[in-house]
C-alpha positions as CSV (number, residue, x, y, z in Angstrom):
1,M,0.0,0.0,0.0
2,T,1.4,3.4,-1.0
3,K,2.0,6.2,1.6
4,E,-0.7,8.3,-0.1
5,R,-3.2,5.5,0.3
6,K,-2.3,5.0,3.9
7,D,-2.6,8.7,4.6
8,Y,-6.0,8.9,2.9
9,E,-7.3,5.9,4.8
10,K,-6.1,7.4,8.1
11,E,-7.8,10.7,7.2
12,L,-11.1,8.8,6.5
13,I,-10.9,7.0,9.8
14,N,-10.4,10.3,11.7
15,L,-13.1,12.2,9.7
16,D,-16.0,13.5,11.7
17,S,-18.8,13.3,9.1
18,E,-21.4,15.1,11.2
19,S,-19.2,18.2,11.5
20,S,-18.2,17.8,7.9
21,M,-21.9,17.9,6.9
22,Q,-22.6,21.0,9.1
23,G,-19.4,22.7,8.2
24,T,-20.3,23.0,4.5
25,E,-23.1,25.5,4.6
26,N,-22.3,26.6,1.1
27,H,-22.9,23.1,-0.2
28,Y,-25.1,21.2,2.3
29,S,-27.3,22.1,5.2
30,D,-30.3,20.5,6.7
31,R,-32.3,23.6,6.1
32,K,-31.4,23.6,2.4
33,F,-32.3,19.9,2.2
34,W,-35.8,20.5,3.7
35,D,-36.3,23.6,1.6
36,K,-35.7,21.5,-1.5
37,V,-37.9,18.7,-0.3
38,K,-40.8,21.2,0.3
39,K,-40.3,22.8,-3.0
40,Y,-39.8,19.8,-5.3
41,G,-40.8,16.8,-3.2
42,K,-44.1,16.0,-5.0
43,Q,-42.7,16.9,-8.4
44,A,-39.7,14.5,-7.8
45,G,-42.1,11.6,-7.1
46,K,-42.5,9.1,-4.4
47,Q,-39.4,7.0,-5.2
48,T,-36.9,9.9,-5.5
49,L,-38.3,11.6,-2.4
50,Y,-38.2,8.3,-0.4
51,Y,-34.7,7.6,-1.5
52,S,-33.6,11.2,-0.6
53,L,-35.2,10.7,2.8
54,L,-33.4,7.4,3.2
55,L,-30.1,9.1,2.5
56,Y,-30.9,11.9,4.9
57,Y,-31.7,9.6,7.8
58,T,-28.8,7.3,6.9
59,A,-26.4,10.2,7.3
60,K,-27.9,10.9,10.7
61,S,-27.4,7.3,11.9
62,P,-24.5,6.8,14.3
63,T,-24.0,3.2,13.1
64,V,-23.2,4.1,9.5
65,P,-19.5,4.2,8.6
66,K,-18.0,7.6,7.8
67,S,-17.1,6.5,4.2
68,S,-20.7,5.8,3.5
69,K,-21.8,9.0,5.1
70,M,-19.5,10.9,2.7
71,I,-21.3,9.3,-0.3
72,V,-24.6,10.4,1.2
73,I,-23.3,14.0,1.8
74,G,-22.1,14.1,-1.8
75,A,-25.5,13.0,-3.1
76,L,-27.5,15.4,-0.9
77,S,-25.1,18.2,-1.7
78,Y,-25.8,17.7,-5.4
79,L,-29.5,17.4,-4.7
80,I,-29.6,20.9,-3.1
81,F,-27.0,22.6,-5.2
82,P,-28.8,25.3,-7.3
83,A,-26.7,24.8,-10.5
84,D,-27.7,21.3,-11.7
85,L,-26.7,19.6,-14.9
86,I,-30.4,20.0,-15.7
87,P,-32.1,22.8,-13.9
88,D,-34.9,21.6,-11.6
89,F,-37.5,24.1,-12.9
90,I,-37.6,22.5,-16.3
91,P,-40.8,20.4,-16.4
92,A,-40.6,16.6,-16.7
93,V,-36.8,16.4,-17.0
94,G,-35.5,18.9,-14.4
95,L,-35.2,16.5,-11.6
96,V,-33.8,13.5,-13.6
97,D,-30.2,14.2,-12.8
98,D,-31.0,14.6,-9.1
99,A,-33.0,11.3,-9.1
100,S,-30.1,9.6,-10.8
101,V,-27.5,10.8,-8.2
102,V,-29.8,9.9,-5.3
103,A,-30.5,6.4,-6.7
104,A,-26.8,5.8,-7.3
105,A,-26.0,6.8,-3.7
106,V,-28.7,4.6,-2.3
107,V,-27.3,1.6,-4.3
108,K,-23.9,2.3,-2.8
109,I,-25.1,2.5,0.8
110,V,-28.1,0.2,0.8
111,Q,-26.6,-2.2,3.3
112,H,-26.7,0.5,5.9
113,I,-30.4,1.3,5.5
114,D,-32.2,-0.5,8.4
115,E,-35.9,-0.7,9.3
116,D,-35.6,2.3,11.6
117,I,-34.3,4.5,8.8
118,K,-37.0,3.2,6.5
119,Q,-39.7,4.0,9.0
120,K,-38.5,7.5,9.6
121,A,-38.4,8.1,5.8
122,K,-41.9,6.7,5.3
123,K,-43.3,8.7,8.2
124,K,-42.0,11.9,6.5
125,L,-43.1,10.7,3.1
126,H,-46.7,10.4,4.4
127,K,-46.8,14.2,4.7
128,Y,-46.4,14.6,1.0
129,F,-48.2,11.5,-0.5
130,G,-50.6,10.4,2.3
131,R,-50.9,7.4,4.5
132,D,-52.9,5.4,2.0
133,E,-49.9,4.9,-0.2
134,N,-48.2,1.5,-0.2
135,Y,-44.4,1.9,-0.2
136,E,-43.6,-1.8,-0.2
137,E,-43.0,-1.9,-3.9
138,I,-40.3,0.9,-3.5
139,D,-38.8,-1.0,-0.6
140,K,-38.6,-4.2,-2.8
141,Q,-36.5,-2.3,-5.3
142,L,-33.9,-1.7,-2.6
143,L,-32.9,-5.3,-2.6
């Protein structure tokens, strides 16, 4: 293993992801995340919003490794970043790039999404799509 690789791994081990998340107000903040959810949640659709919420609650979990939290932070930062590859206000396609980044991040960290995280995400999702909705089909796609 090279010295650079060892130094990088040491840096990852000592990284405090919670302070990293909160220390990047220009890129990520909880407030910006919730503002985006409120503004585009329904337009993004159930699956994208659910996956975004899964990422959010996964980042808050103390049992998730820092390396996985950094993937989540990157995806959520892209989600809230105002200058997207495809601007969000463009009907039908504006949120496609966001959905792709969110889905890719979920695939990378799916092993850390437990039932508690799913329940928190579903509870929040009910605010936007109602309790009558069945989210089991979306959960099946996580496997």
